[in-house]
C-alpha positions in Angstrom: 0.2 0.0 0.0 1.3 3.7 -1.2 0.3 6.9 0.8 1.8 10.4 0.1 3.7 12.3 2.5 0.9 14.9 2.0 -2.0 12.8 3.4 -3.6 13.3 6.5 -5.7 10.1 8.1 -9.2 10.9 10.0 -10.4 7.6 12.0 -13.7 6.6 12.5 -14.5 3.9 15.3 -17.1 2.9 16.9 -20.4 0.4 16.3 -22.1 2.8 14.2 -18.7 3.5 11.7 -19.6 1.2 9.1 -23.7 2.1 8.9 -22.3 5.9 9.5 -19.3 6.1 6.1 -22.0 4.2 3.8 -24.3 7.0 4.3 -21.2 9.7 3.5 -18.7 7.7 1.0 -19.2 6.7 -2.8 -17.7 3.0 -2.5 -19.3 0.2 -1.1 -17.7 -0.3 2.2 -19.0 -3.8 2.4 -16.7 -5.0 0.3 -13.6 -3.2 1.6 -10.9 -5.3 2.2 -8.6 -4.7 5.1 -4.8 -5.2 3.2 -6.2 -2.5 -0.2 -7.0 1.2 0.0 -10.5 1.5 -1.6 -11.0 4.7 -2.7 -13.7 7.0 -2.4 -15.3 10.1 -2.8 -16.8 12.5 0.0 -19.4 14.9 -1.8 -21.8 17.9 -1.6 -25.6 17.4 -2.0 -25.1 19.0 -5.6 -22.9 16.1 -6.5 -19.8 18.4 -6.0 -16.5 16.3 -5.0 -15.8 17.4 -1.5 -12.6 15.0 -1.2 -11.1 12.4 -2.5 -10.4 9.4 0.2 -8.3 6.0 0.6 -9.8 4.1 2.7 -7.8 1.6 4.8 -11.0 -0.7 7.1 -8.7 -1.5 9.9 -11.7 -3.5 11.8 -15.6 -3.9 10.9 -16.2 -1.3 13.8 -12.9 0.9 12.4 -11.7 2.5 9.1 -8.9 5.3 8.6 -10.0 7.8 5.6 -7.0 8.9 4.2 -6.4 12.2 1.9 -4.9 15.2 0.9 -3.9 17.0 4.1 -5.1 20.4 3.1 -8.7 19.8 3.3 -8.5 17.4 6.5 -10.1 19.9 8.4 -12.9 21.0 5.8 -13.5 16.8 5.7 -13.9 16.4 9.3 -16.5 19.3 9.4 -18.3 17.8 6.7 -18.8 14.4 8.3 -19.0 15.7 11.5 -22.5 17.0 11.1 -23.4 13.8 10.2 -21.7 12.1 13.0 -24.3 13.0 15.5 -27.0 10.9 14.6 -24.8 7.5 15.3 -22.5 5.6 18.2 -19.1 6.5 16.5 -16.1 8.4 17.4 -14.3 10.5 14.8 -10.4 12.1 14.9 -7.3 13.3 13.1 -4.4 11.0 13.9 -0.6 11.5 13.0 -0.1 7.8 13.1 1.7 7.1 9.9 -0.5 3.6 8.1 1.0 0.2 9.2 2.6 -1.5 6.4 2.4 1.7 3.9 4.8 2.5 1.7 5.3 6.9 2.3 5.5 8.3 -1.2 7.1 11.6 -1.9 4.3 14.5 -2.6 6.2 15.1 -5.4 6.4 11.5 -7.1 3.0 11.1 -5.5 1.2 13.5 -7.5 3.4 13.2 -10.9 2.5 9.6 -11.0 -1.6 10.3 -10.2 -1.4 13.0 -13.3 0.2 10.6 -15.8 -2.6 8.0 -14.3 -5.2 10.3 -15.2 -6.1 10.6 -11.4 -6.8 14.2 -10.5 -6.3 14.5 -6.4 -8.6 16.7 -5.0 -6.9 19.7 -2.4 -8.1 23.0 -1.1 -7.8 24.7 -4.9 -10.4 21.9 -6.2 -12.6 20.9 -3.4 -16.4 21.1 -4.9 -15.7 22.3 -8.5 -15.5 18.9 -10.2 -18.8 16.2 -10.3 -17.4 12.2 -9.9 -18.3 12.2 -14.0 -16.2 15.2 -14.7 -12.9 13.4 -13.4 -13.6 10.1 -14.9 -14.1 9.0 -11.8 -16.7 6.2 -12.7 -13.9 4.4 -14.6 -11.5 4.3 -11.6 -13.6 2.0 -9.4 -14.4 4.8 -6.5 -18.2 5.3 -7.4 -20.1 1.8 -6.6 -23.4 2.5 -8.8 -25.6 -0.7 -6.6 -24.8 0.8 -3.3 -27.3 2.4 -1.4 -27.8 5.9 -1.2 -24.9 8.6 0.1 -24.7 12.3 0.0 -24.7 13.9 -3.4 -25.7 10.0 -5.2 -28.9 11.0 -6.7 -27.6 13.6 -8.5 -24.2 11.2 -9.4 -26.3 9.0 -10.2 -28.8 10.6 -12.7 -25.3 11.9 -14.6 -24.5 8.6 -15.1 -27.8 6.6 -16.5 -29.2 9.6 -18.2 -26.1 11.7 -19.6 -24.5 11.8 -22.4 -20.9 12.3 -21.5 -19.1 15.3 -23.0 -16.6 15.6 -20.9 -13.2 14.3 -20.5 -9.5 15.1 -18.8 -6.8 16.1 -21.3 -3.2 15.0 -20.1 -0.9 17.8 -21.2 3.0 18.7 -20.9 3.2 22.8 -21.1 5.2 25.7 -19.5 2.8 28.2 -20.0 0.5 27.0 -17.4 3.3 27.7 -14.8 1.4 30.9 -14.2 -1.7 29.2 -13.4 -3.2 27.4 -10.3 -5.4 24.5 -10.0 -9.2 25.0 -10.7 -8.1 28.7 -12.9 -10.9 28.2 -16.1 -9.6 27.9 -19.6 -11.0 29.5 -22.6 -11.2 29.3 -26.6 -10.7 32.3 -28.6 -13.8 33.6 -28.2 -13.3 33.6 -24.5 -15.7 30.7 -23.7 -14.9 28.6 -20.9 -13.6 25.4 -22.3 -13.1 23.7 -19.1 -10.6 24.2 -15.8 -7.2 22.8 -14.7 -8.0 20.0 -12.5 -4.4 18.8 -11.4 -0.8 20.3 -11.8 2.6 19.6 -11.3 5.2 22.0 -12.6 4.8 21.3 -16.8 2.6 18.1 -16.5 -1.2 19.2 -16.2 -4.6 17.3 -16.7 -7.1 19.3 -18.0 -10.9 18.9 -17.6 -13.1 19.7 -21.1 -16.6 20.5 -21.2 -16.7 18.7 -24.5 -13.2 16.5 -25.0 -14.1 16.1 -28.8 -14.9 19.9 -29.6 -11.8 21.6 -28.2 -8.5 22.8 -31.0 -6.8 25.8 -28.7 -6.8 26.8 -25.3 -6.0 30.4 -23.9 -5.7 32.2 -20.5 -8.5 34.2 -19.4 -6.0 37.7 -20.4 -6.5 35.9 -23.9 -2.7 34.6 -24.1 -2.9 31.4 -26.2 -1.3 28.3 -24.4 1.1 26.2 -25.9 1.4 22.6 -25.0 2.1 19.1 -26.7 -0.4 16.8 -25.7 0.1 13.9 -24.1 -3.1 11.6 -23.7 -7.4 12.3 -24.1 -8.8 10.3 -20.8 
């Protein structure tokens, strides 16, 4: 198991922990394996991603939620609103996950970007839906489990919408001055998408229509020069 050096952990334990988390996370915790990290998202009621979670099942009554440290407090406070209905405890822990390999945060992010995985952080929280980032193809969403916060929106998009969105992996130094979450435009200053994840010159761009774009521009009107690496 690998986790990033930039990750932090929320521990949830108590007899209602499974039921509590099952109502908030996008994957089916009944399928979680003690030996494997299960990917999940926590969404708001509009189906937008608050955080991407690596869940470690410690026991039937204890789960560790591993996520980017920049949104640990926000995620904790989000879950706290729902925890009051269940017999469980929740706290942020400093313990390193047992038997986990700690990967340098820079290497982790570059590897994630090149594999088409956008990790959520303080700049991108609540900007994207799971389908915007292709999470439905990455074993992050279980469409057969029961309800969770934002589930109706996520399911409606999956079953009723004809998806045009996609992720574009590019190599460009022209984005160095821009932050994750910034909008991208066409030559008529219409929004084409956003920077979903970026590390140095490698970036994943969210495109509203992956089959209908040619050039990309900054909000200043400056054209972005890039090398297309892959379209997800």
